C-alpha positions as CSV (number, residue, x, y, z in Angstrom):
1,M,100.0,137.8,75.4
2,G,97.3,137.2,78.0
3,L,95.8,133.9,78.8
4,L,92.4,135.0,77.5
5,N,93.9,135.8,74.1
6,L,95.8,132.5,74.1
7,F,92.6,130.7,74.9
8,Y,90.9,132.3,71.9
9,V,93.8,131.3,69.6
10,A,93.8,127.7,71.0
11,S,90.0,127.4,70.7
12,M,89.7,128.4,67.0
13,P,91.3,125.3,65.5
14,V,89.4,123.0,67.8
15,L,86.1,124.7,66.9
16,K,87.0,124.3,63.2
17,V,87.6,120.6,63.8
18,L,84.3,120.3,65.6
19,L,82.4,122.1,62.8
20,I,83.9,120.0,60.0
21,S,83.6,116.8,62.0
22,A,79.9,117.6,62.6
23,V,79.4,117.9,58.8
24,G,81.1,114.6,58.4
25,L,78.9,113.0,61.0
26,F,75.8,114.5,59.3
27,L,76.9,113.2,55.9
28,A,77.3,109.7,57.5
29,L,73.7,109.5,58.7
30,E,71.6,106.8,57.1
31,N,69.1,109.4,55.8
32,V,71.9,111.3,54.0
33,N,74.4,108.5,53.4
34,L,76.9,110.6,51.4
35,L,79.6,109.3,53.7
36,G,78.2,105.8,54.3
37,K,80.3,102.8,54.9
38,E,81.2,102.2,51.3
39,A,81.9,105.9,50.6
40,R,84.2,106.1,53.6
41,I,86.1,103.1,52.4
42,Q,86.7,104.7,49.0
43,V,87.6,108.1,50.5
44,N,89.9,106.5,53.0
45,H,91.7,104.8,50.1
46,L,92.4,108.3,48.7
47,V,93.5,109.6,52.1
48,H,95.7,106.7,52.9
49,Y,97.4,106.1,49.6
50,V,97.4,109.6,48.0
51,F,96.7,112.6,50.3
52,N,98.7,111.6,53.4
53,P,101.9,110.6,51.6
54,A,101.7,113.8,49.5
55,L,101.1,116.0,52.6
56,V,103.9,114.4,54.7
57,G,106.5,114.0,51.9
58,G,105.9,117.5,50.5
59,N,106.1,119.3,53.8
60,L,109.2,117.4,55.0
61,A,111.0,117.9,51.6
62,D,110.3,121.6,51.8
63,T,111.5,122.2,55.3
64,I,113.9,119.5,56.4
65,T,117.6,120.0,55.7
66,F,120.6,118.1,57.1
67,E,121.2,120.8,59.7
68,N,117.7,121.0,61.2
69,F,117.2,117.2,60.8
70,V,119.9,116.7,63.4
71,S,118.2,119.1,65.8
72,L,114.9,117.2,65.6
73,W,116.3,114.0,67.0
74,F,114.3,114.4,70.3
75,M,110.9,114.1,68.6
76,P,111.1,110.3,68.1
77,V,112.3,109.9,71.7
78,N,109.4,112.1,72.9
79,I,106.8,110.2,71.0
80,L,108.2,106.9,72.3
81,M,107.9,108.3,75.8
82,T,104.2,109.1,75.2
83,F,103.6,105.4,74.1
84,L,105.6,103.9,77.0
85,I,104.2,106.1,79.8
86,G,100.7,105.8,78.3
87,S,100.8,102.0,78.2
88,I,102.1,101.8,81.8
89,L,99.2,104.1,82.9
90,G,96.8,102.0,80.9
91,W,98.0,98.8,82.5
92,I,97.5,100.3,85.9
93,L,94.0,101.4,84.9
94,V,93.2,97.8,83.8
95,K,94.3,96.5,87.2
96,I,92.4,99.2,89.2
97,T,89.1,98.9,87.2
98,R,89.4,95.1,86.8
99,A,88.4,95.6,83.1
100,P,87.0,92.6,81.1
101,K,89.6,90.5,79.4
102,N,88.5,91.5,76.0
103,L,89.1,95.2,76.8
104,E,92.6,94.9,78.4
105,G,94.6,95.4,75.2
106,L,92.1,98.1,73.9
107,I,92.5,100.1,77.1
108,I,96.3,100.0,77.0
109,G,96.2,100.9,73.3
110,V,94.0,104.0,73.7
111,C,96.0,105.2,76.7
112,S,99.4,104.8,74.8
113,A,98.7,105.9,71.2
114,G,97.6,109.5,70.6
115,N,96.4,111.0,67.4
116,L,99.8,112.2,66.5
117,G,99.2,112.8,62.8
118,N,95.7,114.0,61.8
119,L,95.0,116.4,64.7
120,P,98.4,118.2,64.8
121,I,98.2,118.6,61.0
122,I,94.8,120.3,61.5
123,I,95.6,122.3,64.7
124,I,99.1,123.6,64.0
125,P,98.3,125.4,60.7
126,A,95.1,126.9,62.2
127,I,97.1,128.3,65.2
128,C,99.8,129.7,62.9
129,K,97.4,131.5,60.6
130,D,95.5,133.2,63.5
131,K,96.5,136.8,63.9
132,G,97.0,136.4,67.6
133,S,99.4,133.5,67.3
134,P,102.5,133.7,69.6
135,F,104.7,131.9,67.1
136,G,105.7,134.9,64.9
137,D,105.3,135.2,61.1
138,P,102.3,133.1,59.9
139,D,104.1,131.8,56.8
140,V,107.2,130.7,58.6
141,C,105.1,129.2,61.4
142,Y,103.0,127.3,58.9
143,K,106.0,126.0,57.0
144,Y,107.8,124.6,60.0
145,G,104.6,123.6,61.9
146,M,103.5,121.4,59.0
147,A,107.0,119.8,58.9
148,Y,106.8,119.0,62.7
149,A,103.3,117.7,62.3
150,S,104.2,115.6,59.3
151,L,107.2,114.1,61.1
152,S,104.9,113.4,64.1
153,M,102.5,111.5,61.8
154,A,105.2,109.4,60.2
155,I,106.8,108.4,63.5
156,G,103.5,107.8,65.2
157,A,102.4,105.4,62.5
158,V,105.6,103.4,63.0
159,Y,105.1,103.1,66.7
160,I,101.4,102.3,66.5
161,W,101.9,99.4,64.1
162,S,105.0,98.0,65.7
163,Y,104.3,98.6,69.5
164,V,100.6,99.0,70.1
165,Y,99.6,96.5,67.4
166,N,101.6,93.8,69.2
167,I,100.3,94.7,72.6
168,M,96.7,94.4,71.4
169,R,97.6,91.2,69.4
170,V,98.9,89.5,72.5
171,S,95.9,90.5,74.6
172,A,93.5,89.4,71.9
173,S,95.2,86.1,71.5
174,K,94.8,85.3,75.2
175,Y,91.2,86.4,75.2
176,H,90.3,84.3,72.2
177,R,92.1,81.3,73.8
178,Q,90.2,81.6,77.1
179,S,86.8,82.2,75.4
180,S,87.4,79.4,72.8
181,A,86.5,81.8,70.0
182,S,89.8,82.1,68.2
183,F,88.3,82.7,64.7
184,H,88.4,86.2,63.3
185,S,88.3,88.1,60.1
186,I,91.4,89.7,58.5
187,H,90.9,93.2,57.2
188,S,92.7,95.6,55.0
189,I,94.2,98.4,57.1
190,H,94.7,102.1,56.6
191,A,95.7,105.0,58.8
192,S,92.4,106.9,59.0
193,G,90.6,104.5,61.3
194,E,88.1,102.9,58.9
195,L,88.3,99.2,57.9
196,L,88.6,98.4,54.3
197,G,86.9,95.0,54.8
198,P,83.7,93.8,56.5
199,F,83.2,94.1,60.2
200,P,83.3,90.8,62.1
201,E,79.6,90.9,62.9
202,E,78.8,91.5,59.3
203,S,81.0,88.8,57.9
204,S,79.7,85.3,57.1
205,V,80.3,83.3,60.2
206,E,82.4,80.2,59.6
207,S,82.6,77.2,61.8
208,P,85.5,77.4,64.1
209,S,86.5,73.9,63.0
210,K,87.5,75.4,59.7
211,Y,90.3,77.3,61.5
212,P,92.2,74.6,63.4
213,A,94.9,75.6,65.8
214,K,98.4,75.2,64.5
215,E,101.4,74.5,66.6
216,D,103.4,77.4,65.0
217,D,100.9,80.1,64.8
218,A,101.1,83.5,66.5
219,Y,98.7,82.6,69.2
220,N,100.5,79.4,70.3
221,Q,103.8,81.3,70.4
222,L,102.3,83.9,72.7
223,L,100.8,81.4,75.2
224,S,102.0,81.3,78.8
225,S,103.8,78.2,80.0
226,T,100.6,76.8,81.4
227,E,98.8,77.0,78.1
228,A,101.4,76.0,75.4
229,G,102.0,72.4,76.2
230,D,105.0,71.0,77.9
231,E,107.3,74.0,78.1
232,S,108.6,73.2,81.6
233,K,111.7,71.6,80.1
234,E,112.6,74.9,78.3
235,S,115.0,77.3,79.9
236,V,113.9,80.8,80.8
237,T,116.1,82.2,78.0
238,D,114.4,80.0,75.5
239,K,110.9,81.1,76.6
240,I,112.0,84.8,76.4
241,M,113.4,84.3,72.9
242,Q,110.3,82.5,71.8
243,K,108.0,85.4,73.0
244,L,110.3,88.0,71.4
245,K,110.2,86.1,68.1
246,A,106.4,86.0,68.3
247,V,106.2,89.7,68.8
248,F,108.7,90.9,66.2
249,F,108.5,88.2,63.4
250,N,104.7,88.4,63.4
251,S,104.6,92.2,63.3
252,N,102.5,93.9,60.7
253,I,105.5,95.1,58.7
254,K,103.3,96.3,55.8
255,A,101.4,98.6,58.2
256,V,104.6,99.9,59.8
257,F,105.8,101.0,56.4
258,S,102.5,102.7,55.5
259,P,102.3,105.1,52.6
260,A,102.6,108.1,55.0
261,T,105.8,106.6,56.4
262,L,107.2,106.0,52.9
263,G,106.2,109.5,52.0
264,A,108.2,110.8,55.0
265,I,111.2,108.7,53.9
266,V,111.1,110.2,50.4
267,G,110.6,113.7,51.8
268,F,113.7,113.2,54.1
269,I,115.8,112.0,51.2
270,V,114.8,114.9,49.0
271,G,115.3,117.5,51.8
272,V,118.6,116.2,53.2
273,I,120.4,115.4,50.0
274,A,121.5,118.8,48.6
275,P,121.5,117.9,44.8
276,L,118.0,116.5,45.0
277,R,116.8,119.5,47.0
278,N,118.3,122.0,44.5
279,L,116.7,120.0,41.7
280,M,113.1,120.0,43.1
281,I,112.6,122.5,46.0
282,G,112.2,126.2,45.5
283,S,110.7,128.4,42.8
284,D,114.0,128.4,40.8
285,A,114.4,124.6,40.9
286,P,114.2,122.9,37.4
287,L,111.6,120.4,38.6
288,H,109.8,122.7,41.1
289,V,106.5,121.7,39.3
290,V,106.8,118.3,40.9
291,E,106.9,119.9,44.4
292,D,104.0,122.2,43.5
293,S,101.9,119.3,42.3
294,V,102.6,117.2,45.4
295,T,101.8,120.2,47.6
296,M,98.5,120.7,45.8
297,V,97.5,117.1,46.3
298,G,98.5,117.1,49.9
299,E,96.4,120.2,50.7
300,A,93.2,118.0,50.2
301,A,94.2,115.8,53.1
302,I,93.2,118.1,56.0
303,P,89.5,118.7,55.2
304,T,89.1,115.1,54.0
305,I,90.6,113.7,57.2
306,T,88.4,115.8,59.3
307,L,85.2,114.9,57.5
308,I,86.1,111.2,57.8
309,M,87.0,111.5,61.4
310,G,83.5,112.9,62.1
311,A,81.8,110.2,60.1
312,N,83.7,107.5,61.9
313,L,82.4,108.7,65.3
314,L,78.8,107.8,64.2
315,K,79.7,104.2,65.2
316,G,80.2,105.4,68.8
317,L,76.5,106.5,68.9
318,K,75.5,102.9,68.1
319,G,78.2,101.2,70.2
320,A,77.9,98.7,73.0
321,R,77.8,99.6,76.7
322,T,81.3,100.3,78.1
323,P,82.1,100.3,81.8
324,F,81.7,103.8,83.1
325,W,84.8,103.8,85.2
326,T,86.9,102.5,82.3
327,I,85.9,105.6,80.2
328,I,86.5,107.9,83.1
329,G,89.9,106.3,83.7
330,I,90.9,106.7,80.0
331,L,89.9,110.3,80.1
332,I,92.0,111.0,83.2
333,V,95.0,109.2,81.7
334,R,94.8,111.0,78.3
335,Y,93.8,114.5,79.4
336,I,95.3,114.9,82.9
337,L,98.1,112.5,83.7
338,L,99.9,112.3,80.4
339,P,99.9,116.1,79.8
340,I,101.3,116.7,83.3
341,V,104.1,114.1,82.7
342,G,104.7,115.7,79.3
343,V,105.3,119.1,80.7
344,L,107.8,117.7,83.1
345,I,109.7,115.7,80.4
346,V,109.8,118.6,77.9
347,K,110.8,121.2,80.4
348,W,113.5,118.9,81.8
349,A,114.8,118.2,78.2
350,T,114.8,121.9,77.5
351,Q,116.8,122.8,80.6
352,L,119.4,120.1,79.6
353,G,119.7,121.6,76.1
354,L,118.3,118.5,74.4
355,V,115.5,120.5,72.8
356,P,116.2,123.6,70.6
357,A,114.9,127.0,71.9
358,D,112.1,127.0,69.3
359,P,108.7,127.8,70.9
360,L,106.8,126.1,68.0
361,Y,108.9,122.9,68.3
362,Q,108.4,122.8,72.1
363,F,104.7,123.4,71.7
364,M,104.5,120.4,69.3
365,L,106.4,118.2,71.7
366,L,104.0,119.2,74.5
367,L,100.9,118.8,72.4
368,Q,101.8,115.1,71.7
369,Y,100.9,114.3,75.3
370,A,97.5,115.9,75.2
371,L,95.8,114.4,72.2
372,P,92.8,111.9,72.0
373,P,93.5,108.3,71.0
374,A,94.7,107.4,67.5
375,M,91.8,106.4,65.2
376,A,93.9,103.4,64.0
377,I,93.2,101.8,67.4
378,A,89.7,101.1,66.2
379,T,91.1,99.4,63.1
380,I,93.4,97.2,65.3
381,A,90.5,96.3,67.7
382,Q,88.3,95.3,64.8
383,L,91.1,93.4,63.2
384,F,91.5,91.1,66.2
385,G,87.8,91.1,67.1
386,A,88.3,92.2,70.8
387,G,86.4,95.2,72.1
388,E,85.5,96.7,68.7
389,S,82.1,98.0,69.8
390,E,83.4,99.3,73.1
391,C,86.2,101.1,71.1
392,S,83.6,103.1,69.2
393,V,82.1,104.4,72.4
394,I,85.5,105.2,73.9
395,M,86.5,107.1,70.7
396,L,83.2,109.1,70.8
397,W,83.7,110.3,74.4
398,T,87.4,111.0,74.1
399,Y,86.9,113.1,71.0
400,I,83.9,114.9,72.5
401,L,86.0,115.8,75.5
402,A,89.0,116.7,73.3
403,S,87.2,119.9,72.3
404,V,87.7,121.1,75.9
405,A,90.8,119.3,77.0
406,V,92.9,120.1,73.9
407,T,91.8,123.8,74.0
408,L,92.8,124.2,77.6
409,W,96.1,122.4,77.4
410,S,97.0,124.2,74.1
411,T,96.4,127.5,75.9
412,Y,98.6,126.5,78.8
413,F,101.3,125.1,76.4
414,M,101.4,128.4,74.4
415,W,101.7,130.4,77.6
416,L,104.5,128.1,78.8
417,V,106.6,128.3,75.6
418,A,105.8,131.9,74.4
């Protein structure tokens, strides 16, 4: 298949995302207000607690067996590599651009965490259903593509809320200490990028004196030796253990085990355990109506997620000024450096026999390096009150440029694996 045909196939899902996102953006305008703030909160509840778990669990249960589960072991490693390499590149970007203190954690976060769930779940089925797809039979491609994308969503959620969450928490704690503004609002969290509670600037401002510093809170545990009292008497090992405890014991465990992650666990159990699979999966299964019902509910996730994603970008149009070179640097990291590194890693793993000779699976691994930032980064930024306005601007520009970057990289990836 020629590059021009591959470009056409790759551009179709991105155009669909743009069109539906534009509808979501229009519905979020104040004059329309069908997807205003309160409406987005309610719809996000449905997406987070109902649609995503049904979509992830249903697709994994339908396609995952013990045999192919073993062959997919490289995907968690690959996603971890995207986070580690992205965070290193983000840290380098912070040093080069001398970014403001309140943006350091945000920059590292958007460079490390890609939209590993929503976008692949939208893009992969659209590519599979296109008549020019290089991945063979559309039904088989859709079945396994949705399983790969669902697995990507579940693993990505775990890494975001365990790894990126703590990076941004540490950075925010240092910023709040230095600026003597350590009070912040606690919000309810979900996976679609919209807060379930009030924004910091919309909350009633309490006096900082109502939130006295405690010796054992997360911020004090994360302070450097020059800020946390007389720690000079402690050994280096004690200091390291103290910081590790601060990171892991203050993690947002509830967010790590999000409904989508729990749905993935249930899907794995049903798919891998043969008696359960025979009971529920397949048209001849006694309880196949359960699978059909879960699948029907999960199908509502893709259009709803896309509408909400477009509505959330409205905040970027009203966002604060963000340093120009910071935005340029983030775009370079996410759309140039990470995809290049991803090609090298996946090709190397394929040559060593670590990755199965499945073009669709290899395409999924490559695509994970070329996605815009995860929408959950905006939630974390607003949770800690550091760079939330700038985050909206960064999200706006990264998702606008994604229409070009994801299309071009998808074209190259399909040519590479086809």
